[in-house]
C-alpha positions as CSV (number, residue, x, y, z in Angstrom):
1,P,9.4,23.5,-17.2
2,T,6.5,21.1,-16.8
3,R,5.1,18.0,-18.4
4,E,1.9,20.0,-18.9
5,L,3.6,22.5,-21.2
6,C,5.5,19.7,-23.0
7,A,2.1,18.1,-23.9
8,E,0.7,21.5,-25.0
9,L,3.7,22.2,-27.3
10,A,3.6,18.6,-28.6
11,G,0.0,19.2,-29.6
12,Q,1.1,22.3,-31.6
13,G,3.6,20.2,-33.6
14,F,6.8,20.6,-31.6
15,R,9.0,17.5,-31.4
16,N,12.0,16.2,-29.3
17,L,10.7,17.9,-26.2
18,R,12.1,17.3,-22.7
19,V,11.2,18.8,-19.3
20,L,13.9,21.2,-17.9
21,S,12.3,21.7,-14.5
22,R,13.0,24.5,-12.0
23,G,15.3,23.4,-9.2
24,V,15.1,24.4,-5.5
25,D,18.2,25.4,-3.5
26,L,17.7,23.1,-0.6
27,R,20.2,25.0,1.5
28,H,18.2,28.2,1.4
29,F,14.8,26.6,1.5
30,S,14.6,24.2,4.5
31,P,12.5,23.8,7.7
32,Q,15.8,24.2,9.6
33,R,15.7,28.0,8.8
34,R,12.6,28.5,11.0
35,D,13.2,31.6,13.2
36,P,11.0,32.1,16.3
37,A,12.4,35.6,16.7
38,L,11.2,36.5,13.2
39,R,7.7,35.1,14.0
40,R,7.6,37.3,17.1
41,T,8.1,40.4,14.9
42,W,4.9,39.3,13.1
43,G,3.0,39.1,16.4
44,A,2.8,35.3,16.1
45,G,3.1,33.1,19.1
46,A,4.1,29.4,19.0
47,D,0.5,28.3,18.5
48,D,-0.5,30.9,16.0
49,L,-0.6,30.3,12.3
50,V,1.1,32.4,9.7
51,V,0.2,32.5,6.0
52,L,3.0,33.6,3.7
53,H,2.8,35.0,0.2
54,V,5.9,35.7,-1.9
55,G,5.8,37.4,-5.3
56,R,5.5,40.4,-7.5
57,M,2.5,42.5,-6.4
58,A,0.8,42.7,-9.8
59,A,-2.7,42.0,-11.2
60,E,-1.8,38.6,-12.7
61,K,-1.2,37.2,-9.2
62,N,-4.9,37.0,-8.4
63,Y,-4.8,39.1,-5.2
64,E,-8.6,39.5,-5.0
65,L,-8.9,35.8,-4.5
66,L,-5.9,35.7,-2.2
67,F,-7.3,38.2,0.2
68,H,-10.8,36.6,0.1
69,L,-9.0,33.3,1.1
70,Y,-7.3,35.0,3.9
71,D,-10.5,36.5,5.2
72,R,-12.2,33.1,5.2
73,M,-9.2,31.5,6.9
74,R,-9.1,34.2,9.6
75,A,-12.8,33.7,10.3
76,T,-11.8,30.2,11.3
77,H,-8.6,31.2,13.2
78,P,-8.9,34.8,14.4
79,R,-5.2,35.0,15.4
80,L,-4.0,34.0,11.9
81,R,-1.3,36.3,10.5
82,F,-0.8,37.1,6.8
83,V,2.7,38.2,5.7
84,L,3.5,39.3,2.2
85,A,7.0,39.6,0.8
86,G,7.6,41.4,-2.5
87,E,7.2,44.6,-4.4
88,G,5.1,45.7,-7.3
89,P,2.6,48.2,-8.7
90,L,-0.3,47.0,-6.5
91,K,1.6,47.2,-3.2
92,A,0.5,50.7,-2.1
93,R,-3.2,49.9,-2.7
94,L,-3.0,46.5,-1.1
95,Q,-1.4,48.1,2.0
96,R,-4.1,50.7,2.2
97,E,-6.9,48.1,1.9
98,N,-5.3,45.6,4.2
99,P,-3.7,47.4,7.2
100,H,-3.9,44.3,9.3
101,C,-1.5,42.4,7.1
102,R,2.3,42.7,7.3
103,F,4.0,43.8,4.0
104,A,7.6,42.8,4.5
105,G,9.2,44.2,1.3
106,F,11.6,42.5,-1.1
107,F,14.2,39.9,-0.1
108,S,17.0,38.1,-1.9
109,R,16.6,34.3,-2.5
110,A,19.0,33.6,0.3
111,E,17.1,35.9,2.8
112,I,13.6,34.8,1.8
113,G,14.2,31.2,2.9
114,R,14.0,32.3,6.5
115,Y,10.6,33.9,5.9
116,Y,9.3,30.7,4.2
117,A,10.5,28.4,7.0
118,S,9.1,30.7,9.7
119,A,5.5,30.6,8.3
120,D,3.1,27.7,8.4
121,L,0.9,27.9,5.3
122,Y,1.3,28.9,1.7
123,I,-1.8,29.3,-0.6
124,H,-0.9,29.7,-4.3
125,A,-3.8,31.5,-5.9
126,S,-2.2,32.6,-9.2
127,L,-3.3,31.1,-12.5
128,T,-0.7,32.7,-14.8
129,E,2.5,30.8,-14.0
130,T,4.5,28.7,-16.4
131,F,5.9,26.9,-13.3
132,G,5.5,28.6,-10.0
133,N,8.8,28.5,-8.1
134,V,7.2,29.8,-4.9
135,L,5.2,26.7,-4.4
136,T,8.2,24.3,-4.5
137,E,10.2,26.7,-2.3
138,A,7.3,26.7,0.2
139,M,7.1,22.9,0.2
140,A,10.9,22.5,0.6
141,S,10.6,24.9,3.6
142,G,8.1,22.7,5.3
143,L,4.9,24.6,4.7
144,A,1.4,23.1,4.2
145,V,0.5,24.3,0.7
146,A,-2.6,24.5,-1.4
147,G,-2.9,25.7,-5.0
148,F,-4.7,25.2,-8.3
149,D,-4.1,22.0,-10.1
150,Y,-1.7,23.1,-12.8
151,A,2.0,23.9,-13.4
152,A,4.2,23.1,-10.3
153,A,1.2,22.1,-8.2
154,R,0.1,19.5,-10.8
155,Q,3.6,18.1,-11.1
156,F,4.7,18.0,-7.4
157,V,1.6,18.1,-5.1
158,H,-0.1,14.8,-4.4
159,H,-3.5,15.8,-2.9
160,G,-3.8,14.9,0.7
161,E,-0.2,13.6,0.9
162,N,2.1,16.6,0.6
163,G,-0.3,19.4,-0.1
164,L,-3.8,20.1,-1.5
165,V,-4.9,21.0,-5.0
166,A,-8.2,22.5,-6.4
167,P,-9.5,22.5,-10.0
168,C,-8.5,25.6,-11.9
169,D,-12.0,26.7,-12.6
170,Q,-13.2,26.4,-9.0
171,P,-11.9,29.2,-6.9
172,E,-14.2,28.2,-4.0
173,A,-12.6,24.8,-4.0
174,L,-9.3,26.5,-3.3
175,V,-11.0,28.5,-0.5
176,A,-12.2,25.2,1.0
177,C,-8.7,23.8,0.8
178,A,-7.3,26.8,2.6
179,V,-9.9,26.7,5.4
180,Q,-9.3,23.0,5.8
181,L,-5.6,23.6,6.4
182,V,-6.6,26.0,9.2
183,R,-9.2,23.8,10.8
184,D,-7.5,20.4,10.5
185,A,-4.3,20.5,12.6
186,A,-3.5,16.8,12.0
187,L,-3.8,17.2,8.2
188,R,-1.7,20.4,8.3
189,E,1.1,18.8,10.3
190,R,1.1,15.7,8.1
191,L,1.4,17.7,4.9
192,R,4.2,19.9,6.5
193,A,6.2,16.9,7.4
194,A,5.8,15.2,4.0
195,A,6.5,18.3,1.8
196,P,10.3,18.7,2.1
197,A,11.1,15.0,1.4
198,S,8.9,15.1,-1.7
199,L,11.1,17.9,-3.2
200,A,14.4,16.0,-2.6
201,D,14.7,15.2,-6.3
202,Q,14.2,18.9,-7.3
203,S,17.6,20.0,-6.0
204,W,19.5,21.9,-8.6
205,E,22.0,19.1,-8.7
206,H,19.3,16.6,-9.7
207,V,17.7,18.9,-12.2
208,I,21.1,19.6,-13.9
209,A,22.0,15.9,-14.0
210,R,18.7,15.1,-15.8
211,F,19.4,18.0,-18.2
212,E,22.9,16.6,-18.9
213,A,21.4,13.1,-19.5
214,D,18.9,14.6,-22.0
215,L,21.6,16.4,-23.9
């Protein structure tokens, strides 16, 4: 799904490789789906910031770092809200340990687009993805994103232009990116404005056309 994995496989002796990337349904994931009424259910006003996380609640998603990030972000912006969508084996423990966060449960792809668009920030702390659909979905939805420099983030995020990236071996660098997004409103809004357009070529129509051309 990424040039990075193509290069890794080529190094192991595989040949005739092409990237078959993951598409984004730009109808479901769009800034146009922002819902002020949904934000009010989160206790977020027009000037408050909401950080969204979408994914299976399991150990490989690096939740320890994610909640550390959230605490550092909230220290900068006390009215920050953290909304998590998804299910998984860690959910009950995470709810007990973080009662101030909103655990929204599982949603279909069509439904979750409204959640993305109604948030403001997406921090991708996982280091175990082969691609990371959630990052491109967040970008298409108009969120300011930050993540580690690999997989989808390496392929689609241009640091300081449509998102922020941090070296994979430097978790505190990702913390710094997250805090910067909270502190720097001008940067945050610039990234949010640029992100959807940068994903225009990742519509499923474009991805499938490229696959057909490769065949």
